[in-house]
C-alpha positions as CSV (number, residue, x, y, z in Angstrom):
1,M,182.2,76.4,-0.4
2,S,179.2,77.0,1.7
3,N,176.5,79.6,1.6
4,G,174.2,81.2,4.1
5,S,171.6,78.5,3.7
6,S,174.0,75.7,4.6
7,I,175.2,77.4,7.8
8,T,173.1,76.2,10.7
9,H,175.0,77.9,13.5
10,F,177.8,80.4,14.2
11,L,180.7,80.3,16.6
12,L,181.0,83.4,18.8
13,L,184.3,84.8,20.1
14,P,185.2,83.2,23.5
15,V,185.7,86.0,26.0
16,A,188.3,83.9,27.9
17,D,190.3,80.8,27.3
18,T,190.6,79.3,30.7
19,R,187.7,78.1,33.0
20,E,188.7,80.5,35.8
21,L,188.5,83.5,33.5
22,Q,185.2,82.3,32.0
23,L,183.8,82.3,35.5
24,C,185.2,85.7,36.2
25,H,183.6,87.0,33.0
26,L,180.3,85.4,34.1
27,W,180.2,87.1,37.5
28,L,181.4,90.4,36.0
29,F,178.7,90.4,33.4
30,L,176.1,89.1,35.9
31,G,176.8,92.1,38.2
32,I,176.6,94.6,35.4
33,F,173.4,93.0,34.1
34,L,171.8,93.0,37.5
35,A,172.8,96.6,38.2
36,A,171.2,97.6,34.9
37,L,168.0,95.8,35.6
38,V,167.7,97.2,39.1
39,G,168.6,100.8,38.1
40,N,166.3,100.9,35.1
41,G,163.6,98.9,36.9
42,I,163.5,101.6,39.7
43,I,163.1,104.3,37.1
44,I,160.4,102.5,35.2
45,T,158.4,101.7,38.4
46,S,158.8,105.2,39.9
47,T,157.8,106.9,36.7
48,A,154.9,104.7,36.1
49,C,153.5,104.9,39.7
50,D,154.3,108.5,40.8
51,Q,151.8,111.0,39.3
52,Q,154.3,113.9,39.9
53,L,156.7,112.2,37.5
54,H,154.3,112.2,34.6
55,T,156.1,114.9,32.8
56,P,157.8,115.0,29.4
57,M,161.3,114.6,30.7
58,Y,160.4,111.5,32.8
59,F,158.3,110.1,30.0
60,F,161.4,110.1,27.8
61,L,163.4,108.6,30.7
62,L,160.9,105.8,31.1
63,N,161.4,105.0,27.3
64,L,165.1,105.2,27.7
65,S,165.0,102.7,30.5
66,L,163.0,100.3,28.6
67,L,165.4,100.5,25.7
68,D,168.4,100.0,28.1
69,V,166.8,96.9,29.5
70,G,166.2,95.5,26.0
71,C,169.6,96.4,24.8
72,I,171.6,94.7,27.6
73,S,169.2,91.7,27.7
74,T,170.0,91.1,24.0
75,T,173.7,90.5,24.5
76,A,174.7,89.9,28.1
77,P,172.6,86.8,29.0
78,R,173.8,84.9,25.9
79,S,177.4,85.8,26.7
80,M,177.0,84.6,30.3
81,A,175.3,81.4,29.2
82,N,178.2,80.7,26.8
83,S,180.8,81.2,29.7
84,L,178.8,79.1,32.1
85,W,178.3,76.2,29.7
86,D,181.8,76.6,28.0
87,T,180.3,76.9,24.5
88,R,180.5,79.2,21.5
89,A,177.7,78.1,19.3
90,I,174.7,80.1,18.4
91,S,172.1,79.0,15.9
92,Y,171.6,80.9,12.6
93,T,168.1,82.0,13.6
94,A,169.2,83.1,17.1
95,C,172.1,85.1,15.6
96,A,169.8,86.9,13.2
97,A,167.3,87.6,16.0
98,Q,170.1,88.9,18.3
99,L,171.4,91.1,15.6
100,F,168.0,92.5,14.8
101,F,167.0,93.2,18.5
102,F,170.4,94.7,19.3
103,L,170.1,97.1,16.3
104,F,166.5,97.8,17.2
105,F,167.2,98.8,20.8
106,I,170.6,100.6,20.3
107,S,169.4,102.7,17.3
108,A,166.0,103.6,18.9
109,E,167.9,104.6,22.0
110,Y,170.2,106.9,20.1
111,F,167.3,108.6,18.3
112,L,165.6,109.0,21.8
113,L,168.8,110.6,23.2
114,T,168.6,113.2,20.4
115,I,165.0,113.9,21.3
116,M,165.9,114.2,25.0
117,S,168.6,116.7,24.1
118,Y,165.8,118.8,22.4
119,D,163.6,118.4,25.5
120,R,166.4,119.8,27.7
121,Y,167.1,122.6,25.2
122,V,163.4,123.6,25.3
123,A,163.3,123.3,29.1
124,F,166.3,125.6,29.6
125,C,166.2,128.0,26.6
126,K,162.4,128.2,25.9
127,H,160.9,127.4,29.2
128,L,158.0,129.7,28.8
129,H,156.8,127.6,25.7
130,Y,157.8,124.2,27.2
131,G,154.1,123.1,27.8
132,T,153.3,124.1,24.2
133,L,156.3,122.6,22.4
134,L,156.4,119.4,24.5
135,G,153.0,118.6,25.7
136,S,151.6,115.1,25.8
137,R,150.4,115.4,22.2
138,A,154.0,116.0,21.1
139,C,155.8,113.6,23.4
140,V,154.0,110.4,22.4
141,P,154.6,110.9,18.6
142,M,158.2,111.8,19.2
143,A,158.9,108.7,21.3
144,T,156.9,106.5,18.8
145,A,159.1,107.9,16.0
146,A,162.2,106.8,17.8
147,W,160.9,103.3,18.4
148,V,159.6,103.0,14.8
149,S,162.8,104.3,13.3
150,G,164.8,101.9,15.4
151,F,162.6,99.0,14.2
152,L,162.9,99.9,10.5
153,H,166.6,100.5,10.8
154,A,167.1,97.1,12.4
155,L,164.8,95.3,9.8
156,L,166.7,96.9,6.9
157,H,170.1,95.9,8.1
158,T,169.2,92.5,9.3
159,A,167.5,91.5,6.1
160,N,170.3,92.9,4.0
161,T,173.1,91.3,6.1
162,F,171.6,87.8,6.2
163,S,170.7,87.8,2.5
164,L,174.4,87.7,1.7
165,P,176.0,84.4,0.8
166,L,178.4,83.3,3.5
167,C,181.3,81.1,2.5
168,R,184.2,82.0,4.8
169,G,183.3,79.7,7.7
170,N,181.1,80.4,10.6
171,A,183.3,82.0,13.2
172,V,182.2,85.4,14.4
173,E,185.0,87.3,15.9
174,Q,182.7,89.0,18.5
175,F,180.9,87.9,21.7
176,F,177.6,88.6,20.0
177,C,176.3,88.8,16.4
178,E,177.3,92.1,14.9
179,I,177.2,93.4,11.3
180,P,180.9,94.0,10.6
181,H,181.8,90.5,11.7
182,I,179.0,88.9,9.7
183,L,180.2,90.8,6.7
184,K,183.6,89.3,7.0
185,L,182.1,85.9,6.3
186,S,180.6,87.0,3.0
187,C,182.0,85.9,-0.3
188,S,180.0,88.2,-2.5
189,H,180.7,91.8,-3.6
190,S,177.1,92.6,-2.5
191,Y,178.4,93.2,0.9
192,L,179.5,96.7,-0.4
193,R,175.8,97.6,-0.4
194,E,175.7,96.9,3.4
195,V,179.0,98.8,3.9
196,G,177.4,101.8,2.0
197,L,174.4,101.6,4.4
198,L,176.6,101.5,7.4
199,L,178.5,104.6,6.1
200,L,175.2,106.4,5.6
201,N,174.1,105.5,9.0
202,C,177.3,106.8,10.5
203,F,176.8,110.1,8.9
204,L,173.2,110.2,10.2
205,G,174.5,109.4,13.6
206,L,177.1,112.1,13.3
207,G,174.3,114.5,12.4
208,C,172.4,113.5,15.5
209,F,175.5,113.9,17.6
210,V,176.0,117.5,16.2
211,F,172.4,118.2,17.2
212,I,172.9,117.0,20.6
213,V,176.1,118.9,21.2
214,G,174.5,122.0,19.7
215,S,171.5,121.7,22.1
216,Y,173.8,121.5,25.1
217,V,175.9,124.4,23.9
218,Q,172.7,126.5,23.8
219,I,171.9,125.2,27.3
220,F,175.2,126.2,28.7
221,R,174.9,129.7,27.3
222,A,171.4,130.0,28.8
223,V,172.6,128.7,32.1
224,L,175.5,131.1,32.3
225,R,172.9,134.0,32.1
226,I,171.2,132.6,35.2
227,P,172.2,134.6,38.3
228,S,171.4,131.8,40.7
229,E,174.4,129.7,41.7
230,Q,172.0,126.8,42.5
231,G,170.8,126.9,38.9
232,H,174.3,126.8,37.6
233,H,175.2,123.9,39.7
234,K,172.1,121.9,38.7
235,A,172.6,122.3,35.0
236,L,176.3,121.9,35.0
237,S,176.1,118.9,37.2
238,T,173.8,117.0,34.8
239,C,174.6,118.1,31.3
240,P,178.3,117.2,31.1
241,P,177.5,113.6,32.2
242,H,174.9,113.3,29.6
243,L,177.3,114.5,26.9
244,A,180.0,112.1,28.3
245,V,177.7,109.0,27.9
246,V,176.6,110.1,24.4
247,S,180.2,110.8,23.4
248,L,181.3,107.4,24.7
249,F,178.5,105.7,22.8
250,V,179.1,107.5,19.5
251,T,182.9,107.3,19.5
252,T,183.0,103.5,20.4
253,A,180.2,102.7,17.9
254,V,182.0,104.6,15.1
255,L,185.2,102.9,16.0
256,A,183.6,99.6,15.8
257,Y,181.8,100.1,12.5
258,M,184.3,102.4,10.6
259,K,187.8,101.4,11.7
260,P,190.0,99.9,9.0
261,P,190.6,96.2,9.0
262,S,194.3,96.7,9.6
263,I,193.6,97.7,13.2
264,S,190.9,95.1,13.9
265,F,192.0,92.9,16.8
266,P,189.7,90.5,18.7
267,S,190.7,92.0,22.1
268,L,190.2,95.6,20.9
269,D,186.9,94.7,19.2
270,L,185.7,93.1,22.5
271,V,186.6,96.1,24.6
272,V,185.0,98.6,22.2
273,S,181.8,96.5,21.8
274,V,181.4,96.2,25.6
275,L,181.7,100.0,25.9
276,Y,178.8,100.7,23.6
277,S,176.7,97.6,24.1
278,V,176.8,97.0,27.8
279,V,178.1,99.9,29.7
280,P,175.6,102.7,28.7
281,S,172.7,100.6,29.8
282,T,174.2,100.4,33.3
283,V,175.3,104.0,33.7
284,N,172.3,105.7,32.1
285,P,170.1,105.2,35.1
286,L,172.7,106.9,37.4
287,I,173.4,109.9,35.1
288,Y,170.0,110.5,33.5
289,S,167.5,109.7,36.3
290,L,168.7,108.7,39.8
291,R,170.9,111.8,39.9
292,N,168.0,114.1,39.1
């Protein structure tokens, strides 16, 4: 029997078995990664350099792009390197770091999306008070709260997960280090503590999702009262894509963290994890910013 201190490295799930499929995976992830970097890089540069974009909405978009770059940079490069060098190994320290940064960026992004839905609600439903409710003094603390909450959330789960004794091998059935698959290696009943934390976070995430949906419902009601067809088209062409991305992120994340073990398959876990760890970082620039 081995414990966490005796494990020096983990073995990640190989995305493909043959060399040809490994190279296909490499080029596919490379294209997605570069698209995410270019799209988010354009947003970051434009927002930082253009004085006309120094508004609350684009300030939050700037933060979202930074989080997207961090999120996809945590998982995709390592997976591409493993496919290129035909290896599965990742050190114990690197696995813990990957888990921490992924949780940090993904949770901070979700908190920020909740704040952004409130920003759009105020802009459409209380536009006369927009400058008062979302001035520079309010935007910075709100964005800071999202980053700090993400950091504390990641620190709590990383410390709790890697404090558990691991005695069921070192094979992680995922292409990056993720809590549910690390917990499968635990031989202690203490893992129930982490499961409880995950359930609590899922309910918190559901609460944020309900807040986001409620905000957009109020936006739709306000838009339908606008006599201008142009106003209808502008709002209705941006709000549904926002909800689509948030819904994809929430449903796939909940499926990954709350599905019963009986329906856990490596191929299904791989597809689900890609949908919430890689895809949003690429499509967010198109939906949230470049389209606007």
